[in-house]
C-alpha positions, 0 to 999 in steps of 0.5 A: 316140790323136788326129787332128791338123788344121793349118789355115792354120798360119804362123810369123813371126819379126819381119818374117821368115816361115818357115812359110807357111799350112800346111793338113795333116790327119793321121788317127788312128793315122797315121805321117806323116813331114815331110821336107825339106832343113834350114831348110825349116821342118819342125822348126819346124812340129813344134814348134808342134804340141808347144807349144814354138814360139808359133803366129803364125797359123792353127789347130791341133786335136789330137783335136778340141780347139783346141791353139793356146793349150794349154801342152805338158803339157796336149796329151797328147804325147810328143816324142823329140828328136835329142839324147836328152835323157837325165839322166846321173846317173839310171839308165835306169829313173829316166829313164823314170820321171822324168815320171810322178814329176813328175806325182806318179803312184803307183809301183804305177801306173807300175812295170808301164808301165815294165817293159812298155816296157822289155820292148818296147824290149828294155831290161829287162836295162839298167834299172840302167844309167847313160846313159854305159853304153849305146850310142847305139842303147840310149839312143835306146831310152830316150828312146823308153821315156820317151815310151811310158810317158806313154801319149800320143795323139800321138808327135813325132820330131824327127830322132831318128836323126841322131846314129846310124851307118848300121847303127844308123839302119836298125835303129832305123827297123825298131824305131820302125815296129814300135813304131808297129804295136804302139801304133797311136798317131798319129806325126808324124816329122821328117827330112831323110833321104828313105830314112827317109820312104820306108821308115817313113811311111804318108804323106809331106809334102815341104816346101821353103821353108816350104811343102808341095810335095806330100803322099802315100804313098811310092810315089805321090810316088816314081812321080809327083812333082808337080814338079821339087823332089820329083822331085829330092829323093826317090830315091837316087841322085837323078832324072837331068834334061835340060832341052830344047825338044820338036821333032816327028820322023818318029816322033813328038816328042823332046826336043832338048837344047842340043848338038843331041842328041835323046832320043825321048819315045815313050810319055812322059807328057805328051808323047804322045796318050792311052795313049802313041800316037805323035804330038802330038795331044792332047799337053801337051808340044808342039813348041816347049815348053821341058820338062825330062825327068826318069829315074830311074837304075833305069829306064834299060836298056842296049840294043843300039839307043839313046842313047850314054853315055860312062861316066866313073865306076863305082860298084860296090855289090855288089847293083847298079852305078851308072854315072855319065857324059855323054849329050848334054853332060849328067851322067847316072846309070844303075843296073844290076842285073847286074854288068858289065865296063865301065870308065871311058872305055867308051861304053854304049848306053842307052834310056829306057822311055816309061812311066818318063819325066817330063816337067816345065815347065822354067819352073815345075817343075810336072809335065806330064800 
C-alpha cells in the first residue's frame, strides 16, 4: 500500500492548460473518488498518476518515492479501465495471468494468487471461458482480477462502471467497495456519477474545469457544499436554487425574488445571528445583499402555513414522490416520503426549515456562513 501526494500538478497541451495546480494528499489505504462533469480533467489527472500522461509541472510521489519520471510499470499500480481491455482470444484464466507471464513469474507463484482472486470475485466457475461468453459485470470482474493478481500498492479505476446497466452498476459498486475493505489498498476512482462517489468514497474530490472545488467526506460535502457548483453537482434530484436580494422584515430577514415573492430566512446559515436568532445582527447576508438560496428537495416540508407551490409534474418512484413546480416564478423540486394524492395543476403549501437552507453569494458562488 502507499500514500499519494500531488503538489502543484498541472497539465498543458501546447498553449492550453487543462489541469491547474492540483494539491492533494491521499492516505495509505484510503478510497478517494475524483468526481466531476465530463471534461473537468479528472481522467487526465488519473492518467498522470498512472504514468500514461506526462506531468507538465508539479510533483507526484507514490509511497514516498518521486514518480514524475517513472514509467508506469515501475509505479506498482494497477489500473481498471472503462473498456475492460480484455484479450478476446484468451480465457479468463489467461487474461488474469497475462501480466505475471509477461513479468516472467513462475506459474507456481501466480497460480495460487489467480485462484484466490477468482474466488474473491466469484469467477472460479468461469476461468475456462472466453470474454465473449461473459456478461458485462463478469468481464469487469476479470479486469479487476487482473489488477488484484498484480498485488499493487495503488489501484486506479477510470470510470469502470460506465458501460454497465443500472442494476449491474449498483451490484458492482458494492463489490468494488467490498474488495477495498478486504485488500485495504489505496484506491483512486474516477467517475462522473455523483451517486457512485457518495456511496463508495472515504473522501470525494469534486473537480470542475481542471481545478478542485472541494474535498471532504461524502456527507460533509452534501451537508455543507463550499459553493454553488458543488451544491448543484451532488444530490439527486439536485438542490433547488432561487436568486434574489436579502430584505429586512418584521420577523427578521427574507429573500425577495424577482417577482416580489419573499422567502423567510429564519435560522438559515449565514442569514441570521449566532444560533439562528432572528434579526440581522451578526448576519453575513445583510439586507441589500445579492444571494442565492439553496434547499435540497428532501428538506422541503409540506405545511398548512408556508409558501405556495404550483405543481406541474409528478414523478412517483415508489419509495418517494417528486413534485416539480413553481415557487415565486422559479422552478423547484419537492421530494415527499409519504404517498399523496396530488395532481398536476394543484397548489400545495411548503416550508423550508432554516437548518437546511444554504445561502451562497450570487456573484462569486461561495457559501455564506
